[in-house]
C-alpha positions as CSV (number, residue, x, y, z in Angstrom):
1,M,0.0,0.0,0.0
2,V,2.8,2.4,0.9
3,E,4.8,1.6,-2.3
4,R,1.7,2.2,-4.4
5,G,1.0,5.5,-2.7
6,L,-2.3,4.4,-1.3
7,A,-1.2,4.7,2.3
8,A,1.4,7.1,3.7
9,C,2.2,4.6,6.6
10,A,1.3,1.0,7.5
11,Q,1.6,-0.1,11.1
12,V,1.5,-3.9,11.8
13,S,0.8,-5.1,15.3
14,G,0.6,-8.6,16.6
15,P,0.1,-11.3,16.9
16,V,-3.2,-10.6,18.7
17,D,-5.5,-13.3,20.0
18,S,-8.9,-13.1,18.3
19,V,-12.0,-15.0,19.3
20,Y,-14.9,-14.8,16.9
21,R,-17.9,-16.6,15.5
22,W,-17.5,-18.1,12.0
23,Q,-20.0,-20.3,10.2
24,G,-21.9,-21.0,13.5
25,Q,-18.8,-22.0,15.5
26,I,-16.7,-20.1,18.0
27,E,-13.1,-19.8,16.6
28,A,-9.9,-18.6,18.0
29,A,-6.8,-17.5,16.0
30,A,-3.6,-15.6,16.2
31,E,-3.9,-12.6,13.9
32,W,-2.1,-9.5,12.9
33,V,-3.6,-6.0,12.9
34,C,-2.6,-3.6,10.1
35,T,-3.5,0.0,10.3
36,L,-3.1,2.0,7.1
37,K,-2.9,5.8,7.1
38,T,-4.7,7.1,4.1
39,T,-7.6,9.4,3.1
40,A,-11.3,8.9,2.4
41,R,-10.7,9.6,-1.3
42,N,-8.3,6.6,-1.4
43,Y,-10.5,4.2,0.7
44,D,-12.3,2.4,-2.1
45,Q,-9.0,1.5,-3.9
46,V,-7.4,0.4,-0.5
47,E,-10.4,-1.8,0.3
48,Q,-10.4,-3.3,-3.1
49,L,-6.7,-4.2,-2.9
50,I,-7.1,-5.7,0.6
51,L,-10.0,-7.9,-0.5
52,E,-7.9,-9.1,-3.5
53,L,-4.8,-9.9,-1.5
54,H,-6.1,-11.1,1.9
55,P,-6.5,-14.8,2.4
56,Y,-9.7,-14.5,4.5
57,E,-13.1,-14.7,2.9
58,V,-14.2,-11.8,5.1
59,P,-11.2,-9.8,6.3
60,Q,-11.9,-6.9,8.7
61,V,-11.7,-3.8,6.6
62,I,-13.0,-0.7,8.4
63,A,-12.5,3.1,8.1
64,T,-12.1,5.3,11.1
65,P,-12.9,9.0,10.4
66,V,-10.2,11.5,11.5
67,I,-11.9,14.5,13.1
68,G,-8.7,16.4,13.8
69,G,-4.9,16.1,13.9
70,S,-1.8,18.2,13.9
71,S,-1.5,20.3,10.8
72,T,2.1,19.2,10.2
73,Y,1.1,15.5,10.4
74,L,-2.0,15.9,8.2
75,Q,0.2,17.8,5.6
76,W,2.8,15.0,5.7
77,L,0.0,12.5,5.1
78,A,-1.3,14.4,2.1
79,D,2.2,14.9,0.7
80,N,2.9,11.1,0.8
81,L,-0.2,9.8,-0.9
82,I,-1.4,9.6,-4.5
83,D,-5.0,10.7,-5.0
84,A,-6.6,7.6,-6.2
85,A,-9.6,9.5,-7.5
86,D,-7.4,11.8,-9.6
87,E,-5.4,8.8,-10.8
88,A,-8.7,7.1,-11.9
89,D,-9.9,10.3,-13.6
90,S,-6.5,10.6,-15.3
91,T,-6.7,7.1,-16.6
92,T,-10.2,7.6,-17.9
93,S,-9.2,10.8,-19.6
94,D,-6.1,9.2,-21.2
95,D,-8.3,6.3,-22.4
96,A,-10.8,8.8,-23.9
97,E,-8.1,10.6,-25.7
98,A,-6.5,7.5,-27.2
């Protein structure tokens, strides 16, 4: 995600012990938590890539809204991301011109 510019930072924590219900049974597993720092504009592309790459049928993919933050951090975040919406618009425009 970071290499593709969809996330400015990825934090991986774990293993964590997860207990959950799956297909009518209580399951337990050691899992890893990955937090990706991105923007709402990039969320759809991030989600799509996670669903393509993750081995689980139903991986946990959630978005947490940011209601504030230091201006220097938020600027760093913006400076280190591509804008997936602009990239998609650019690709569409390029295709239309070809």
